[in-house]
N, C-alpha and C positions, 0 to 999 in steps of 0.2 A: 426331602430328596437326598439321595445317596450321592456321596462325593465320588464320582467316577469321571475321571477326565483324561483324555489323551492329548498331550502337548505336541505341537509341531516339532519335527526333528531338528529344525533349524534353531529352535530355541534352547536355552539352558533352563536348568531347575536348581539353582542354588537355594541353600536353607536361608531362613530369614536372618539367622545369626550371621551368615556369610556377607549379607548386604546391608544390614541395619548399622549405622554409623555411631549412634549414640542412643542410649536407653537409661531413663533415670525415672524415679518414682516422683509423684507429685507432692506438694506440701499445702496441707489445709491451714497452717499458720495459726495465727491469734485473731481475736476480735479487732475490728478496725479502729476501735476506740483507744487502743494501746498507745502510750506516749513513750516512744524509745527511738532515739536517732539511728539505732541499728536496724530499724523495721521500716518497710516501705508498704503503701496500700497496694493492692492488685486485684484484679478480677479472677476468681478462682473457679474453673469449669468442673462440675460434678457430674456424676452419673446420671443424675435426674436431667440434665441438659440434653442428653442424648436422644431421648424420645421424640423431641420436636426440633431436632437439629436443623433439618432441612429448611424449617420455617424461621427459627429464631437465631440459628448459627451461634449460640452461646450468649446472647445478649441477656439471658435471665441469670447469668453466673453471679456468685455471691462475692460482695466486696470483703476483702480479708486483708491481714497484715502478715508479711513474711519477712524474714531477715534478708538484708541486701545480699549478703553472700549466697543465700539460697537461691535468690532471684537470677544471680549470674549464670547459674547452670540450668535453670528451669524456665526462664522466659520463652514463651512461645514465638515461633517465627512461621512465615508462610511455608507451607509444605510439611510441617510436622503432623504426625499422626498420633492421635491419643487412643489408647486401648484400655477397655474396662478390665481391671484385674481382680476386683472384688465387688461383691453386691448379688445382683441377680436373685434368682429364686426358683421354685419347682417349674415354672413356666416360661422362665426367662434366663437362659444360660448367660454367664458373663463371657466377655469376649467381643462386645460391640466395639466398633471404631468410629472415629470421626476426623475428618481432615480439617486442618486449620489453614483457612485461605484469607484472601484480602478482605473479604466482607467480615469475617470474624474479628480481625485485627483493627478494622475500621471503626468498630464501636467503641466509643470513649478512647480514641486512639492514643491520648496522653496516659492512659492507665495500662500498664503491663498486664500480660495474661499469663496464667499458670494453670495447672490442673491439680486437684485434690490427689492425696495419696491413695484414693481408691482407683485411680487411673495411672497409667505409665505413659511417658512421652517416648516416641519412637522418631528418630530423626535419621533421614537417609541422604546418601549422595545426591548432588544435582544431576548426576548421570542417570538417574532414575526418575521417571515421571510418578510423583507421589499420588496423582489422582488415579493412575492406573492401578498403583499398588492399593489404595484404599478401596477401589471397586473390587479388587480380588479378595480383600479381607471381608467385604460385604457378602460376596459369593460364598465364600468359605464358611461364614457364620450362617447364612441362610440354608446352606446344605445340610445342616445339622451335625456336621463333622466336629464342630467346636465342643460338643458335649464330651468327647473323648479326652478333653484337656481341663475337665473340671475337678475341682477338689473342695473339701469343706462340707457343710451341712446344707440341707434344703434352704435354711433361712439366711445363711451367708456363705455364698459360693466364692470361690477364687479360682482364678486362672492359673493352671501350672505352667508358668511362663517359660521355665527352663525347657520343658518338653514342647511347648508351643513353638518356641524359636527353633525348633529342628524342622518345622514344616518346610515343605518345597515351595518355592516361589517361581512362577512361570517368569521368565526373562527373555522376551523378544528384543529385537534391535530397538534402539530408543526411538527412532523416527516411526516404527510400526507401533510402539506404545502410544505415541501421539495420535496416529490415525485410528487406533482402537478406541481410545478416549474420545475422539470426535465423533466417531460413529455411534458409540454408545450413548453420548449425550444427546445426539440428533434423534435416535430411536426413543430414548426414555423421554425426550420433550413431547414427542408425539403421544407416548403412552401417558404421560402425566396429564396432558390435556383431556385424554379419554377417562382417566381416573377422577380428575377434578369434575368433569361432567356428571359422572355417576354419583360421586359424593354430594354434588350440588342436588340432584334428584333425589337422593337418599334424604337429605335434610328437608327438601320440599315435601316429601311424603310425611315426615314427622310433623312438619307445621299443618298440613292438610288434615292429618289425624286429629290434632288438637282443634283445629278451626271446626271440624265436623262435630266433635263434641260440644264446642260452645255453641254452635249453630242449633244442636239438639236440645241443650238445657236452657237455651233462651226461648224455646218453643216453636222455632222456625221450621224445624224439620218436619213437623206434624201440623203445621198451620193449617193447610188445606184439609187434612184429615179431620181436623176438629170441626171445620165448617161443614163437612159432609156427614159427620156422625153425631154431633151433639152430645158429648160424653158427660158423664156425672161430674159436677163441680167438685173441686177438692175440699171446700169447706163442707159440703155434705158428707163427703168421706170422712172427714175428721170427726164429724158428729156421730156417724156410724161406729166409728172406733171407740169412741168415748163411751156410748150407749152400750156396746158389746162388752167393754172392760168393767162397766158398773154391774152389768147383769152377772158377769162371771164372778166378780166380787161378791155379789148378794148370794149367789149359788154356793160359794165357798163358805159363807157365813152360815147358811141354812144346812149345808152338810156338817159343819162343825157343831152346830147345836145339836143336830141329831147324834153325832159321835158321843158328845158330852152326856147325852141323856142315857144313852147305851152304857157308857162308862159307869154313870151313877147306879143304873138299874142292876149292873154286875159287881155292886158293892165297892165301887171305886178301886178296883184292882188296877195295878200298873200305873203308868204315867198319864196324867190328864191330857187329853188331846188339846195341842196349842191351838189359840186362836189366829186365824189367817190375818196377815198383815196387807193393808192396802199399799200397793207399791206407790212410792212417792214419785210424782211427776217432776220433770226438770221445769225450771223457771221459764216461761214462754218468752219469746222476743218481745221488746218494747216497741212502740210505734216509731221511736227514733232509730232503734237498730234496723227495723225493717225497711225504713226509708233510705238507709245506706245502700241496701242490697239492689241489684239490677231488678227493673220491673219484670214481672212474670206475666204469662198470658192470663186472661180473665178468669179462666177456669182452674188456674194453679194456685197453689199456696206454698210459702215457705214453712217448714216444720223442722223441729229438733228430733234427734234421732229416737227418742224414747216414744214418739208417736208411731215410729215405723217398725219397731221391733215387737217381738212376742210379749204377752202380758205374763211375764215371769220374773222372779227376782234376780235370775242370773242370765237375762237375755243380753245385758250389756255388761261385759266382765273383761277385767284386765287379768294378766297372767299372775300366778302365784309368786310370793316372794322367793327369792333366788334360794334361800335356805331351806324352803320347803321342797325343792326339787334339784337336790345335788346329784352329780353323776353316780354317786355311790348307790342311789336308788334305782339305777337303770337295770333292766333285766333283757334277756334275749327276746322274749316273746311276752305279749301281754296286750296292754292298752297303749297305743300309739302316743308319742310325745310330738305335738305339732310345734314348729319354730320357724324362724325366719328363713331357714333353708328350703322349707316346702313353699312358703309364701313367694320368696324372690325367684325360685325356680319355676313357679307356677305348676308343681307337680305334687299333689297331695299324698302320692304314693312314695315319694323320694324319702330316704332316711331309714334307720332301724334302731331308733332310740324308743324304748318302752318302759312301762313301770307295771308293777303286779297289781292285782285286784284290791289289796288292802291300800296302797298308796293312791289308786284311782278313786276310790270311795272317799279317802281323806280329802282329795281335791275335787270332789264331785262337782263344785260350783264352777269349776274350769272345764267341764267336760264339752265335747263337741258332738255335733251331729250333722249329717248331710245338709247342705246349702247354708251353713253358717258361714258368714263372712270373716276371715281372719285377716287382720291388719298388722303389717310390720311396723314396729316402733323404732328399729335400728337398722343399720345397713342401707338399704333403699327404703328410706322412710316413706310411708303411705301406700306401699304396695299392698294389693288386695288379692287373696285367694278365696273363691267360692268352693267349699268342698263339694265334691261330686257325690252322687247318690250312692256309690260303693266305697265311699271313704271309711276307713277303720275307724272303730270307737276309740276316743282318746281324750287327752287334755291339752291345753295350750301351755307353752312355757312362759317365763316371765318377760319376753320380748315381743309378745303379742297381745292384741285385744281382740276379743271374739264379740261378734253382733249376731244374735239369732233374729233374723229378719221375719216379719210376719209375711208369708208368702201370699196370703189372702189379699193383702193390702199393698205390699210393695215387693218389687222384683230384686232379688239379690244381684242379678246381672246388671240392673240399671244402678243400683248402689255402686258396684265396682266400676262402671264406666265413669259415674260422676266423681267418685272419690279419687280416681287416678288422673282426672282431667285438670289442666292448668286453670280451667274456669273456676273450680274450687279453690285452688290456690290463690287466685286473685280475689275471691270473696273473702278468704281468710285474711289477706293482707288488708282488705277495706276494713273488716270487723276488728282488726287488733291495730289499726292505724300504723301500717307499714311493716309488721313483722311478717317473717317468712316460716313455712312450715319445715324447717330444717330439723326441729324436734317436735316430737308428737307423743301425746299421752291420752289417757281416757278423759281428762278434764277438757282439752282441747277439742276432742271428738264431740263431746256432749255440748259444746257451744257452738258448733258449726250448723249453717242452715242446709237444709236439704229440699229440693224441689218436689212437691207431691202433686201428682196429677191422677186421673182415673186409671184403673189397672189395665184396662184395654188400651189406652193410649201408651202406658208404660211398656206394654208388649210390643206396640208398633214401633217405638223408639228403639227398643233393643233389637229387633228385627232388622231395621234400617241400618243401625250401626254396624251390627255383625255383617251384613251384606256388604257395606262400604269397606269395612276393615278386611274381609277376606280378599277383596280386589287389591287393597293396599299391601296386604300380606304377600300376595302373589308378585306384586311389582318390587317389593323389597327383596324377595327371594332371588328374583331375576337380576337385581343390582348386586346383590351380595355374590352371586354366581360370577357375574362380570368382573367384580373387583378380585375374586379368587383368580380367575383366568388371567387377568392383568399381570397379578403378581407372578404366577407361574410363567408367563410371557417374558417378564423381566428377568427371572432366573435363567430362562432359556437363552435369551440374548447374551447374558454373562457367560453361560457355558459355552456358547458358541464363540464369543470373544476370547475366551482363555484356552480354547482349543484351537485358535489361530484360524477360524473358519468364517469370522466376521468381516475381515478386510483382506485384500489381496497382499501377499509378500511382494516385496521389491528386492531384486538382487543387487540393486546398488546400495542398499542400506548397509551401514557398518555391521558386521558380524555380531552376534550375541557374545561370542568368545572375546572379542576386542573390547566390547562394552563392559564386561565383567572385569577385565583387567583394569580399566579406567575407573570402576567402581571401587575396587580394592585398592587403587593408588590413592583416590580421593579419601578413602577411609583411613588409610595408614597416615596420610599427610595430616589429617584432622586429628587423629589421635596424638600424633607427635606434637602438634600445636598446642593441644590442650595440656599434655605433660609439661611441656615448656612454661606455659603460663602458670600452672599449679606450682611449678618449682620456684618461680619468680615471687610469689606471694608470700609475705611475712608470715612466720609461723604464729599461730595463735597461742599465747602463753597463758591465755586465760584458762583456769581449771575446769575441764570438761565435766559435765554432770555424769554421774555414773550410769552406764547402761544397765537396764533392769530386766531380769528374766520376767516370765509370765507369772511365776510364783511369787517374785519379788513385788510385782506390781500389784498383785491380789492382797499381799500382806499390808499394802498401805491404806487399804479401805476396809472398814468393818462392815460394809454392805455389799452385796453382789454388784458386779460391774458389767455393763454392755461389752459384749465381745469386742466391738469395735473400738471402744475406749481403751480396754486392755492391750489391743493391738498397737494403738497409736502411742501409748506410753511406754511400750516395750522396747527392746532393743531391735526388734524386728520391723519397725515401722516402715522401713525401706523395702521389705521383702516379705510379703504375706505368706509365701510358701515356707520360709523358715519358721514363721508363727505358728503356722498349722503343724509343723513337724515337731516343734517343741511341745505344743498342745497335745499331740498325740502320745509323745513320750511320758508325760506327766498326768494322762488321763485318769488314772487311778486316784489322783490327789485333787481332782477338779469335779466339782459339782455344777452341772448345766441345767438351767430352767429356762423353758420357752416362754417368751413374753410376745405374743403376736407373731410378728415376723422377726423379731430380734432374739437374741440369746444373751441370758445373764449368767456370768460366771463368777463362782467364789471357790474358796478352798474347802474341802470336804473336812468335816470335824471328827 
């Protein structure tokens, strides 16, 4: 939403720097294990606490140790506002704020609270309602206007606080501030109840989705269908699969012998045809293992994955080694490289990484075809993508496993539903005595049990699941739309509030002009008191550590350093803007390497 707002003509709009009384950066301090009388243990609020602030109110803050002298100026009190000045990312600008209230301070009340140096403490005169101010900061951030005050890179953004402090703050009379806050809290309470109900329904649908899958793979979804249709038992199906594979192998041997005879007749020119190898089967489940698994319907069987895939040496295949598929091999067009981007997004056509025909032939064992099941081993572990009929020819990358399922005997879509179910995860936990599927590899997949039933029943199960899931999808879409409307309504309420249209004005209120005079007087008095207290403190005769420039900090290490670490060790640890200014000035001397969401800095050689 654009930040367009018309304030009441009876209000004033001073800048943030006009009304803020005290501003200071936080202190991350040292490990709490430090033994030093000059240090005291504190709870240090970080940027990561902001996400769930309304729920936790900072009770997940880290225990740290900071100097007593630092605590004197940084200890948080009720009404303080913390603003995020560094962090963020491409989808989350910095500039989020939280209000320190009684609930925050009541958690471990004997332990002082401070904020990390990635946040900044803002303290305002008591003549301003700090809840009102924080609501305005929330509104300003949500409007998107905050992006105009961003600096730094995508991986480490910083708030240009000097510029941000020039933003105009709406200043109605104090009593009107209180009325606005009271009305917003009343409306937000009703809105929160509605949002809570929507989220409850959202979670219930997730539970229902998994309950449906469990019901299906216990055989209960098609129980009546089996009674009415008497399908082929799975043990007979397994016998047919075994017989067909044996016949295929015998045919391959026959064809090989014929090829050898032709080769001999031709004077043994060229390379002798290679003898076909019989594909090695996985070790079947023992009786003890089968007894650990849930009981299946009488016509079903537990089977390992090799019984469900095509009879081919590459039907079950992990991606190539990373060294075989470096980015230097990528081309603009050719054979597609399938990775977790396609699997996690559920879109086989996503992405534009390709290899040429030479590299494709080199990695032919990793080739894909329509209806292959691709399984993600990293990111969202265990996510499955079934390649559509119009999927491009390609190969998998090292982060995937490919299964070419035999569609004559096993539905790829049934496989996807089963593999992504909590039901399978519970079976894995039973089979491995409590382990979880946080890590996945080909060996684990080859040891998992899969329910096998007749092909007709498989199709019936898939159809029933897809029907129910389409209903769930529609309901989830409705809920998502409701949540989006709730957020839009929340911003509409705030906009109305800060335009002075949410509550009536009262001519008996103290005028905003008089309020501003009181604010400025309180601010002036506070600053004078701070100055007097500072002058009374004995001078520290201890030799101060030399303040280091960025270049000097980097010279202390023979390895690249995290940008955050360089900042904290430099003379700019209290001012992120000065840090970036110096970094820009010496950028020709600096080498920056991206590592995930972090930046590593070193001196150029």
